[in-house]
N, C-alpha and C positions, 0 to 999 in steps of 0.2 A: 504494500500500500504506500502510495506517495504522500509526502507531507501536505500537498495541496488538496488531496482527497479528504483530509480530515477537517477542513474548514479553518477559520481564523480563531486565534486565541487572544485573550487579553490578560495582562498581568496586573493584578491589583496588589500594590505593596502597602505595608502598614504606613500610617500617616507620617511617622517620624522618618522612615526610610525615604518616602516620596519627597518630603520637604528637604532632606539632606541632598538628594539627587538634584532637585531643582536649584538649590543654592550652588552646588558644584557646577551646574550648567551655566548659571549666571556668572560665576567667577571666570569660567572658560571663555566668556565673550569679552572680557576686559583686554585692553591693549597690553597691560603688564603681563598677564598670563600668556597671551599669544606670543609675546617677545621671548619669554622664558621657554615656552614650548618649542619655538622655532630653533633656539639654541640646542635644546635636547634632541630635536628631530635631526639636526645636522650631525650631532655626535652619533646617534643611532644609525644614520645613513652611512657614515664613515665606517663604523664597525661592520655593518652588513656587507659593504664592499670588500672589506678585508676578509671576512669569513667566506664570501663567494669566491674570491681569488684563491684563498688557501684551499678551498675544496676543489677547485679546478686544477690546482697544481699537484696536490698530493692525495686527493680523495680516492676512495675506492671506486673501481670501475663499475662494479655491480654489487648489489646487496648480497651479503653473505660471505664476501671475500674478506680475509683478515685485514685489519688495519695495519699500516706500516708502523714499525716501532720507532718512536721519536728519539733523536739523539739527546734530547733534553729531558728524557723520562727520569723521574726520581721516585724511588720506592717510598711507600707510605711510612710515616714515623711509627715506631713501636713503643 
């Protein structure tokens, strides 16, 4: 059965949770919040690029193949 065969659903949250969500959404519409988030989004984008490039260079060709052992591997502390 597909999700669209089940009809629509509505989520009713407790009043306190609903009001907290509304306040958070209002804060997110401020210039200060958007400037701070833009900085964070830039950092996350840079990290994502690094992960993508690292995966392309040394990632596994197919699922199930062993991972290459890193030269920087350190054993867990005991």
